[in-house]
N, C-alpha and C positions, 0 to 999 in steps of 0.2 A: 565766371563760375561764382565768385563772391556776390555779384549782383543778383544772380538767380536765387541764391540762398536767402538773400535779404528780401527779395520779392515774395518768396515762399513764406517767410516769417510774417511779413506784413499781411499776406493773404489769410494765414491762420488766425492772426490776431483779429482781423476784421470779421472772420466767421464767428469767433467767440463773442465779439462785441455785438454782432447782429443777433446772436442767440440770446445774449443777456438782455438786450433791448426788447426782444420779443417776449421773454418771460416777464420782464418788468411791466411792459405795457399790458400784458394779459392779466397780471395781478391787479394792476390799477383798475382795469375795467371790471374785474370781478368784485373787488371791494366797493367800488363805486355803486355797483348794482345792489349789493347786499346791504351796505351800511352808509351809503352816500359819502364815502371818504374820498377826498381829493389828494391829500398829502399822505403818501404811502411810504412806510419804512421797508425797503427792499434789502434782503440779505443782511438784516441787522438784528437788533434786540427785539424780543416779543413786545407787542403792543397790547395793553390790557386796559379796558374801560368797563364801565358798568353795563354797557349794552353788547359788547363784543370783545373777542380776543383773536389775534392772528399772529403767526410767526412764520417767516420764510427763511430757510437755511439754504445756503449755497455750497456747492462742492468746492469752489475755489474763490478765495476772497478777491482775486484779481479779475478773473473773467466773469464772475457773478452769474454762473449758470445755476438755476434753481434746482435743488436736490430734494428738499422736503418742505411741504406746505401744510400748516395746521390752521384751521379756521373754526371758531366756536361762536354761536349766537346765544340767545337767551331762551328760556322756556316761554313759549308764546302765551300771552294773556289778551283779554279783550282790549285793554288799553295799549298793549304793546304786541301787536300781532307779529307773526314770523315774517322775516324779510322775503323778498321775491324768490320763487323757486328757481333752482339752477337747471339749465339745459346743457346739452352736449357742447354747444358752441362756447359756453362760458369756461369750460375746462379743457377743451381739445387744443386751445391755442398754446398751452404750455409745451415747451419743446420736449423735455424728457424727464419728468418728475419721477423720482424713485418711490416716494411715499406721500400719499394724500390723506390727511386726517380731517374729517368733517364732523362737527358736533352741533346738534340742535339747528341743523340747516335743512330746509325743505328742498327736495330734489324731484324732478320729473322722471318718468320712465325714460330709459335710454340716455340719461344724462351722463352715464359712465361709458357710453359708447356701445355699439352693437355690431355683431357680425364682422365685416371686413374693415370697419372703421379703425382709425388709429386709437390705441389705448390712451386714457388720460393719465394713468400712473401704473407702475408695476405692483405696488401694494396700496390697497384702499382700506381705510378703517372708518366705518360709519357708526357713530355713537349717538343714540337718541335722536336720530334724524327723522324727518317727517317725509313720508313717501306719499306724494300727492295722489298717485294712481294706485297705491297699495302694492306695487311691483317694481322690480329693478329695470327689467327690459320688457319689450313688447312680446306678445304671444308669438312663439316660434323663433324668436331671436336668441342670440347668445352673447355674453360679454366677449369683447375682442381678444385676440391673441396678445400676449405680452403681459397680461395681468396674471400673476401667479399666487397672490395672497389677497384674501378678502375676509374682513372682520365686521360683523354687524351686531350692535347692541340695541335690542328692541325694548322700547318703553311702551306704556299703555297708550300714550298719545302718538305713537309713531305711525299709526294708520297702516301697519304692515299686514297685508291680507294674505299674501302667498309668495313663497320663494320657490320659483320653478328651478329645481336643481339642475335640469338639463341646460339651463341658461348659463351655468358657470363651468362649462365643459373644460376650459383650459386652466382653471384654477387648480393648484396643487395642494394648497393649505387653506382651510376654511374654518374660522372661529365664529361661533354663534352664541350670544348671550340672550336668554329668554326665560320666561316662566313656564314655557310649554315645550314639548318635544314635537317637532314637525314630523310628518311622514317622510322617511329618508330613502325610500326605495330607489329613486332615480339619482341619488347622490353618488356619483362616481368620482372619487377623489382619493388622493394618497393619504392626507392627514386631516382629520376632522376633530375639532375641539368643541365640546358642548358644555356650557355652564348654565345651570338652572338658577335664576335669580328669584329670590323670594319663595313663595309657596308654589310647589310643583303642581301643575294642572294634572289631576289624577287621570282624567280621561285620555291624556296624551301619552301616558307612560308606556303603553304597548308599542308605540312607535320606535322604542329603543330596539325592537326586534326586526327593524327593517334596514339595518346597515349591511346590505348584501354586496356593496361595491366599495367599501372603505377598507383601507389596509391598516392604518394606524388610528386608533380612537382614544380620545381622552375625555373623561366624564368628570364634572365637578358640580358641586352645589353648595349653597351657603346656609341652608336650613336642614335640620336633621330629618332624614327620611329612612324608610326601610330599604334594605339592599334591593335594587331593581334587578330581579333575576331575568327580566326580559333581555338584558344585555347579552346573556348567553343563549339566546334563541338560535336554533340550528340554521336559521336564515342568514345570520351574520357570518361574515367571512374574514373579518379583520384578524391579523396575526399578532398585533401588539395592542395591549389594553393598559391605559394609565388611569388611575383613579385618584382624584384630589377631593375627597368627599367628606360629608358629615353623615355617618350612618348610625342607625340605632343598633344596639347589641343584637347579634343574630341568635336565632333559636335553633337552627339546624345547619349542618355542614353544606357547603356549596361546592359543586363539582365544576371545574373549568373544562371547556371543550378542548379537543386535541388541536383545534385550529390556532389556539393562542400559544405562541412560542415565546412571547415577551410579556411580562406582567409586572406593573409597577403600582404599588399602593403608596402614594407620595405623601399625602397629608397625615398628620397625627390623628389617630382615632382610638384612644387608649381603652375604650370599652368594647371595641369590636373584636371579641374573642368568645370562645365557649369554655368557661372554666379554665381560662389561661391558655387554651389551645387555639391554634390557628384554625379559623372556620373554613378554610379553602382546602380542596383536594385537587392537586395539580396533575395534569397529564404527564406521562413519562418523557414525552418529547419536548417539553418546555426547556428552553436554554437560558433564559434570563429572568431573574427574580429579584425584585427590590421591594423591601417592606420597611415602612416607618414604624413608629411606636404604636402597636396595637394592643399593648398591655399583655403581651405573651409571657407566660411563666415557663412553658415547655418549649424547647427548641423544635421548630417545625420539621416534618418529613418533607424532604426536597424531591423535586422531579429527578428521575433516574439520569437523564441526559443533561442536567444542569451544567452550564458553562460559566455563568457569571451570577454571583450571589451578593446582594447588598442588604444588610439589616442594620437599622439604626435604633438605639434605645431598647425598650421593652423591660420586662420584669424577670429576667432569667435568674437573677441571683436574689430574689426577694426572700427565699427561704434559706439562704446561706451561700457561701462561696461555691462557684462551679468552675471547672476548667473549660477551656475551649472545646467545642464539640468535635467529635471524630468525624472527619469528612472524607476519609480514605476510600470509602466505598463508591464515591462519585467520581468515576474515572475521567469524565470529560471536564471537570472543574478547571478553569484557567484563572479566575479572578474571584477573590473573596474579600468583602469589606464588612467587618463587624465593628461598628463604632458605637461607643457609649453603651455597651451591652453589659458591662460590669464583670465580664469573665476574668478569672485570675489564674495563677499558675504559669508554668513555662509554655512556650510555643512548641507543639509537637513536631517531630521530624516530618510527619506526613504533610505538614503545611509547606514543605519545600516544593511540592508539586504544582503550586499555583501562586500567583501574585497575591500579597496580603496588604490590607489596609486595616490596621488594628488599633487605631488611636482611641484615647479616652477610655481605657479599661484599667484593670488592676493586675496586669501581667507582670511576672517576675522571672527570675532566673536569667540565663544567658540566651541570647539569640542563637539559633542554630547557625552553623557556618554558611549554610545556603542563603541565609539572610544577611549575616555580618559582611559577607564578601560582595554583596550586591545592594548596598544601601543606596537609596535614591538621593543624589546630591542636591536636588532642588526641593524636595518635599519629604518631610519626616513621616513615614508611614506608621510609626509606632509612638508618636508624641503623646504626652500626658499618660504615660505608664511609669510612675516615679520609681518603681522598684525593678525595672527591666534593665539588665546589663547588656549593652549593645556589643560588647566584646571587641576583639580585633581579628580580622580575617587571617586565617592560616592559609597562605597561598598554596602550600603543598596539598591542601584538601581538594584543590581544583585539578581534576585529572581528565582532560579531554582526549579523545581518540578520533582519528580520521580514517574513513574507509571508503573506497570507491569500487563498485562492482563491475562485472563484465558489461552490464547494461548501462553503465555510467551513472548509476544511482549513488549519490553521495550520502553517507551516514556520518553524522557527528554525534558521538555518544561518550558516556563516561560518568564520572561522579562530580557532583556539585558544579555543573557547567552552566547554571543559571536558567532563566526563563525567557530571556530575550532571544528572538530568532537570530540565528547566525547570519553573518554577511561575509562573503568572500570578496576581498579587494579586487576591483577591476572586472568582476564578473557578476552580473545581476541575477544570481541564482535565487529562486524563491523557495525557501525552506518551510517546512511544516513541522509542528510539534507532534511527536509520537508519544513521548512521556516527558512532562515538565522536569527540568533540571537533570535529565538523563539522556534523551535521544531526540535528534532532529534529522529529517531527511529532505533531500533536494535532488534535482536532476540536472546533469550537465547537458547543455545544448550544443550540438555539433556545429552550429553556426559560429561558435566562439573559437573554433579551431581545435588543435591538439591540446590535451590537458597538460598544463605545465608541470614540471617535476616538483615544484614547491609552490604552495599557496599560503597566503596570510588570511586568517579567519578572525573576524571580530566577534567575540562573545562578550558583549558590552558589560563592563567598561574596559575589557582587556583584549589584546590581540595575541593570537597564537599562530606560530608557523608550523606547517605540516608538510611532509613529503607525500606526494600522491603515488609513489612507487618506492620500492626498496632501494635506498641509496646507501652506500657505505659511509659510515661516519668519517669526518675529517677533524684533525686536531690542530689547534693553534698554540696552546700552551698547557702545561701541567704544573700544578702547585702542590707541594708536599708540606704538610704541617703536622708533625708528630705522626700519628697513624691515620690521618685524614688526607685524602687526595681529591683535588679538584681538576677535572678535565674540561677544558673549554674548547669549543669548536662549533660544529654544526651537524645536522642530520641525526640528532638524538630524538627524544620523545618527551612526553609528559607523564608517562606511565612507567613506574619502577619495574614492572613485570616485563617490559619490552626489551630490557637490556640486562646483560650480565657482564661484570668486570672481574677478571682474574689477574692477580699479581702473583708471580711465582707459582701458578697453578692453584692458588687459594682464592676463594671468592672474597671480594671486597664489597661489603654490604652497602647498597645505594641508599642514601638518606634523602637525597633531593635530586630531581631531574627536570630539565627543560630542554627545549630544542637545541640550545646552545651550551648547556652546562650540565655536568653530572658531578655530584659530590658523593664520595663513598668513604667508608671507614673500614680499615683493616681490623679484623677481630683481635681483641686483646690476647686471647688464648693462643693465637697463632704467632709464630716467630717470623717477623718480616726480614727477609734477606737484605743485608746491607751491602749493596754492590752498585757498580756504575751502570751496568746494563742488566736489569732484571726483566725477564720476559713477561709481557702483559698483553692481554687480549680484551677487546670490547666487542661483545657479540650481540647481534640483534636476534633475540629469541624467537621472534615471529617468522623471520625469513631464514634463520640459520646462518646468515652471513656474518663475518667478523673481520676485524683488522688486528694485526699483530704488530707489536713494536716492543722496544725496551725502554725502561725508565731508570732514572738515577734515584736510588733510595738512600744515598750516603748522607744527605743533609736536607734540612728544611729550606726550600727555595722554589722559585718559579722558573721552570725551564721552558724556553720558547721552542716549540716543536720545529725541528729542521726537516725539510722534505728530502727524501732520498730519491735518486734518479729512477724514473719509471716505477716508483712505489715498490722497488725490490721485487721483481717479477716472481722469483722463487726464493724468498727469504724474508727476514724480519728487519724492519728499519730501526736503527738506533737514532731516536729523535735528538739525543744529546749531541751526536756528531754529524748526523745527516748521511751516514754511510750504511751499507747493507751488510747484514749478517746472513750469509747464504745457507740454504738447506743443503743437506748432503747430496752430492751429484751435480751441484750448480756452482758457478764461480763467476768472477768478474765484477765490475763495478755495479752492475744491475742484477747480478745473479741470473745471467742470461740463459735462455734455454738452448738445447742442441738443435741446430737447423735440420730440416728435412731435405731429402734429395730433390724434391720438387715443390712447387707452390701448392700442391694438394688440391688444385682446382678451386682455391679459395675465392677468386674473383667470380667464378661461375656458381658459387654456393655449393660445391660438391664435397668439400671437406676442409679441415684445418690441421695444422701441424701440432703435434704433441711435443713441445720443446723439451720435455723431461727425458724422452727416449729418442727423439728425432724421427718419429714415425707419423705418417698421415693417419688422421682419424676421420673416416668418411661418414657422411650423413646416410640416412636410411636408403636413399636411392642409388648409392654408388658404392663400389668396392674396388679393390686393387691397390697396388703399392702407391699409386699417385691418384687414387680415386677416379680412375679413367674408365672403369667397366661398370655399365649400368646393372643394378641389382633389381631384376624384374620381379613384379608381383601383380596380383589381380585384387581388385576390391569388389567386383561383381561380375557375374556371368549370366547371360540370358538363357532361358530354357528353350527346348524345341520338342516337337512331338516324337513319339517312340519310333516313328519311321525315319527320323533323322532330319537334318536341315541346317539352316544358317545359325551360327552362334556368335553373338556380340560379346566381346571381352573388354572390360574397362579396368584400367590400372596404370602400370608404369612399365614400359618396354625400353625407354631411353634410346640411346644411339651410341655406338654401333650395335647392330643386331646380327652378328655373324652366326650362320647355322641355325636360324630361328626355326624351331619345330614346336608344335602344340599337340599334345596327346590328351584325350579325354577317355578315362578308363583305360582300355587296351587298344582303342581305335585312334589312328592318326586323323587329325582334323586338318583338312586341306585349307591352307591360308589363302585368302583373297586380297587382303589389304591390312597394313599396319602402319602406325606412326609411333610417336613417343608415348602416347597415353591410350591408344585404342588399337584393337585388331579384331578381324572377324574371319571365320573359317566355316567350312561345311563338315558336319559329322555324320557318320552312317547311323543305321538303325540300332536301337538298344532300348534298355529300360532301367528304371531305378535311379539311384544316386551314384555319381562317379566323382573321382578326384581328377583334377586338371594338372598336367605337368607341362611346364614351359622350359625349353632349353635354348640358350643362345650364349655366344661367347664362351662356350665350355662351362657355363654356369647353369645349375638346375634349380627350379623352384616348383613346389608342389602345393596346390590348394586342396586340402582334404575335403571330400564330400561337398564340393562347391558347385557341381553341375547336377541338374536333375532333368531327366526325360519327363515331359508332360504326358500323362496317360489320358486316353480318351474316356476311361471310366475308372472310378476309385471305389474301393470297398468302404462300406459304412462300418463303424465300430460294432462288433458282435452282431452284424446284420440286423441291428435294431430289434433283437429278439432276446427273450429270456426263457431258458429251458425249452427251446424249440418253438416257443409261441411268439409270434410277431407282435410287438408293442408299438410299432411304428413302420413308416415306409422309408426306403433308402433312396436318396437323390444321388445316383452314381456319378453324375457330372461333377459333384463337389465332395462326395464322400460324407454327406451330412444326413442325419436322421430327422424325420418329421414324426414326432411322437403322437400317439393317439391320446385322447382325453384321459386324464388321470395319471399319465406316465410322463416322466421327465428324465433329464440327464442326456449326455451326448450319445449314449447307447440305448436310451429309452428303458433302462433297467432300474430306475428309481421311481418313487411315488411322488406325485405332484397334485396340487389342488387347483392349478390353473389349467387351461386347455392344452392343446398340443404344444410341444415344447421346442426346445432349443434351436433346431437347425434348419429352418425353412424360411422362405420369404414371408415377411410379416403379412402380406396380403392374401396368402393362400389359406384355404379352409383346413380344418383338422378332421381327419378321418376317425371313425369310432367303431372299428370292428370288434374290439375287445372290451370287456367290461372293466371300467375303471376301478382301481382298488379302493375299497371303503375303509378308510383308516383315519384316525385322528392324529395329526402331526404336532408334536410338542413344540413349545415356544423356545426360540434361541435368543441368547444375549451376547452382544459384542462389546469388547473392551479394547481401547486403544491406549498404548503406553509406550512413550519413548521410541517411536518408530516401529513398534511391533504391534500385531493385532491378534486378538483371540476371539473365538466364537465358542460359547458354551451352550450345549443343548443337553438338559438334564445333567447327568453326571459326567458327560464327555466334553472335553475342550480341545479345539484345534487352534494352534498358534502358527502364524505364518510370518516370516521375516526374510530379509535379504541378508545373506551372510557376507558375501565378498565378490569382488571382481578380480579374476586371476589371469595373469599373462603367462603363456607357455611358449617355450622355444620350439624349434623344429624337431627336437627329440622328445617332446612332451615333458620337459623338465620345467618346473615352476621357476619363472624369472622374478616375479614380484606378486605379492598378494595385497590387495587393497581391502581393508576391513570396512564394510559399509554399515555396520550395525550402530544404532543409536546416534546417527549423524545427520539424519534428514532434517531439513529446514523447510517449514511451511512458508510459501512466498505469496500469501494474500489470496484474495478471492475476486472472481468476476461473476460467478454463477453458483447458486446454492447446490447444484448437483455435481460440482467438479471440485476436486482437491488437486493442488499442484505443489510438488515438493522438489527440492534439489539439494545437491551437495557437490563440493569441489574436491577432487582427489589429487589435483596438482594446480599449478598456477594457470595452466591452459585448459585443463579438462574439467568439464562439468557434466554431471549426470542429472537429468530431469525426468520426473515421472508424473503422469497425469492420470487421475482416477475419475472415471465418469459413471455416475449412477444413471442407468438407463431406465427412464420412466415409462417409455412406450417402445414397443417392438419396432425395430428398423433394420434395414439392410445397410451394409457399408462395405467399402472396398479398401483392402490393404495389400500392397505389393502385388497387385494384379489379381487378387483372389476376391470373389464375391462371398461375403459372410453375413450371417444373421445374428443380431443381438436381440434377445427376447426381453420383454418387459420385466423389470425388477432384476436384471442382471447388471454386471459391472464390467466396463472395459478399461484396460490400462494401456497407456502408451509410454514407452521408455525410450529416451534419447540420450545417447552418449556422444558428446561433442569433443573433438580435438584430443583424442586419447594419445599420449606420448609413447608409442611403441618403441622398444629398444632395438627392434630389428624388423625389417619388412617380411621376414620369414615367420614371425611370431603370430599368435592368435590369442583370443580371449575366451574366458568361460565365466558366465554370470551364474552364481550359485544361490539357490533359494532353499530355505529350510522350513519344513513343516514339523511341528511338535504335536503329538497326540497323547493325551493322558486323561486320567480321572481327576476331577477338580475337588473331590472330597465332599461334594454335595450329597445329601442323603435322600435318595428317591426310592423308598421301599417299594413303591408300586411299579418300578421299572426293572426289577431284578431279572425278569424273564428276557430282557433284551441285552443283558451283559454278554459281551463277546470279545475275544482277543482281537488285537489289531492285525489287519492283513493289507497287503499292497498288491495291486494288479498293474503290472508294467507291460503286459502283452501287447498293448496298443501303442507302445513306443516303437514305431517302425519308420526308419529313415527313408524308406521308399514311398511313404505316404506324405501328402501335403499337410495333413492334420494329425498330430500325435496326441494321445490321451494317457492320463495316469489317474488311478483312483486309490484312495486310502480309506479303509473302513474300520470302525470300532464301535461296538455297542449299537450296531445297526444304523450308524450315521456315516454318510459317504461324502468324502471330499473329492470333487472332480477337478482336474486341471486340463485345459486344452491349450496346446502349443502349436503355433503356425510355423512350419518349417521354412518360412521365408522372412527376410528382414529387408529393410531399405539401407543399403550400404552406399554411402556417398550419394544418396537420393535415387539409387537404382536398385532393382530387385536382385537379391542374392539368396542362395539356398543355405540353410543351417541344419544342424541336427540337435536332438535333445537326448540327454543321458541321465540315468539314475545313478548318482554318485555313491550313495550309501543306503543300505536297507536295514531298518529296524535296529537302531542303536539306542540303548537305554541311557538317559542322562542321569546326572546326580540328583535331579528332582523327580526321578522315577517316571520320566516321560519318554516316549519312544520318538526317535528323531529320524526323519527322512530328508535327504538332500538331493535336489535336482539341479542339473547343470545345463545351461544353454550355451552351445558351442558357437562362438561368433568369429567371423573372418576378419582379416586385416582390413583396415580402412584408413583414409587420410583425413576426412572432415567429420563425418557424423554417421551414426548407425541408429536405426529405429526398430524397436521390437513391439509386438502387439499381442500378448497372450491374455487368457482369462481363466478364472476359476469359479466354481459354484459348489454349494453344499446342499445335498438332498438327503432323503431318508431311504434306507434300504427296503427292498420289497419284502424282506423277512421281518421287518419291524412289526411288532404287534402290541396291542394294548393289554398290559398286565392287569390282573384283578385289582380293582380299587373302586372306591365310591366317589373318588374325585373326578371331576369332568375336565379333560384336557382341552387346551385351547387350539383352535385352528391357526396355523401359521404357514405362510407361503415359503417356498424354497429360498435359501439365502445365497446370494451370489457374492463371490469375493474375487479379487484379482491381485496379481502381484508382479510379475517379472521385475526386474530392477526395482520393484517396489512392493513386493509382497508385503513389505512393511506396512504399507497403507492399504494394500489390497484389502485387508480385512477391515481397515478403517471403514471401507465402504461396504464391506460384506455386512457389517452390522446394520448399515443403513438400509440393507435390503430385506431385513427381516420384516415381515408384515404380519399384522394382526387384522384379520378379516379384510384383506386387500388394502390396508392403509399403512403408509410408511410410519415407522416408529422412531426413526432417527433422522434428524435434519442434518444433511451434509453442509459444511460451510464452504468455502471460498475459493476464489481464483480459477476461472475457467480458461483453459488454453487447449484448443482442439487442433490437432495437426492433421492436415489432409494432404495426401500425396497422389499424384497422377501416375498411372502405369507407364513404364518406359516401353515403348513399342520397339520391336526388333526392326532394324533398318540398315541399309547400306548408306553410310554418311556421305554427304557432299564434301568436297575438298575444303571449302571455306569453313564448314562446321568442324572438321577435324583439326584445323589450325587453331581453333579457339578452345580445344579440349585439353591443352597442356596443363599438367598438374603443377 
């Protein structure tokens, strides 16, 4: 083995030796040809004579492999002509040169290689060389791969005729020094640097407009010229422009194109301004701007999307002291450098939002905490500001918080948390900045496994420990000093508002808090009980969880917290003695609970023992003394025709199923099959909506209005007629109207300026038997505020919002009310026509709603129904996930409120349309698939369409709609109407899909006035679980001459569901259906 290693070493040394000999021999041959040199200095010091210069640098002094070669001749004269021209063979013998510099050397075409030949060097610099053929490579050839950098300095005697840019196909950076601008159309390169030497050839300047394939362009010149506006030719496509110029003072402002995202004016040009103002007008989308001294007196107007700003020098304070400019309106700013600008005064708090480099100014006052706490240890960002006080960081000003969502999105937010992106130890999560010094977001990747209970986050230069879920605090010791208490342990926080400490039921004010320590002070005005065991609690105010214990307040000392057995199951731990003080009804060393008579089916997940009373507490699927009896329920039931047929029932039947019977309405449903989660049966003929009753094990369950007979025909609302005159045609298969031109609404009883209306396939034509109403429709305005929406039309305003989600028990008694107002959170955007919102009402339950602005008519399917959405309407989808029912017998009701009133606007020319509010609920029919309600005031009509179907646990289920209250006057003198959607029990999710629209009454008329009203299309709104935002979109549907006036913003999420077919399941399918 040792011999093999030795032989390998000898082999590698020999290879290096051969390479070095090859490079040395190649260099000797080259210098002998050029200058008749026989004695060559290889990998040594530079050799300088009157006639030539050369230097060879090696990458390793031992192996002597040539890394860089520089050769320079003399300017050719008649008495001293140039040396022989180089050809490819003179240079290709070098093994692997990184950089080749040739000056005043004659070269033949193809001397640098061509096409598939080996490259002579990776970087080639040709200064004042003589091109015998006037070109670098032959016609149709290209420089070989492996060369990525080329620099050419052209003199008058260089004999350079043409640079065929296609010949440098593989070059990524190209530098050209010349007195003329070549035609650059074929130059396809990443980085191009052009410097004009001497007087610019005026006839060539137009070629600056031919940079159509360059990404980064740098322009420089050494003699003063007019600004070459050809640089901004629309032909040019570069996105970064750097200027190192000498320009004459401009006479007019120069507008930069939107293609330039990065702009650098590097050289000083103190006269390049217009009366002290920057002569450039930047596009809003520019992200990087760097300006040297241009003699500016006024601070420039920056691009709207600017991310990085660098300004050096200028004359901002020539007329007196000035403070730092206000940059708070530039929301994307991440880095600002203002060096040697002369600004004075303190650094504003708004500068906490981005990184600062503010050296060589006259700043004074104290650094904000956001800067004092994050000083650069390697570089002084504020040097040479003699009156600036750096201060000392107040660690308590740093208040980070940690949150992780259901979708595993991690948010780190708070106050003074710095600008560096967070890092979570052991997990490579990529965070992004949402707001500097305040909020960062990242995403947990499932490939990393389960999220740990505790993570350590680096907010440089500090580390912070966070819990990823609610964990009870633990104590190690408690220190008392006069009226101050120090609690040391873990699972605390960094936010004082997250915890509350009470001693003897009096609040101890927290002065400092970290993950491992809380310091609090007992108020002086309170009397601190002096006892050995004073009851104390530490409560997490976010989760509501707390720990209780007793502390010794007799003397100032540190007490090591002694653990009690099993944490005192029903009592308080005395950390002084490590013994439990039991609650009433409990006793023993651990304050043990009373045992139950059975295990309550704990292992099977059926229930748990309540040790306080010794009784089993069953989960929602079980009941009985030992949780042995299944508590049956349904989540959905399929429909059948009025002639009767097979009904599929989904839910929970459990086992055993003694005496199982199923009754629908008054008819017995003959059972064919059942298991723990599914049953089907055959029902006889009937009609309308029926309740379902299931009896087994002497237990009864009733699902109210849960079954619906499917009719072969349905009535259309008001037969699509007004006062006996048909304004549309009825589609009896769906119960939807197809309105004639000029009429709209679900009943064709309102005026419209669009063609036929609401309820037909978008591809069908619109009949026109009746004359369309000739009327001018007034313009509406929509306002969105804190989760509620309002539409104002003249003096009338409709407001729509979601009030609550209510859980009822089997006796229709309210169990719990979830207030949903003013709690909706926007969750981003994916499409300009869609808004998405959500809110959590418990740790497991989330309500999501999606509002879609329908730009073109289209048909869609929901819960097995084929429906039509017309152009300019709005569709809402509401999803309720994982609602925590308190009983399987319970149900939900989602309540929506509409407020109608006068907004105080003075429309003297509309007095003739004043009319009291009325509501029409006649079309709320639980036996119909589609329910409608209308609210009218001042000849403006709010339509609501409710589908009596939902998707319960992804299957069709029937629901009903109720008018909860009618015409209640609020304190703001508005009339209130509340509508309830009655929702069934479910285990996973429930989806609702209603819609609203606002149209003009047929009685609306134009009052006498000289003013000309504007034409506006009907406004569509939508809400269920989101009426709140229904109007958000309603407003966006107001149109002026068929054009949208409100641009909807963000986050598209479209839920599509497939109809559940009725079927007799196979045995293997039924086994997989367990809930």
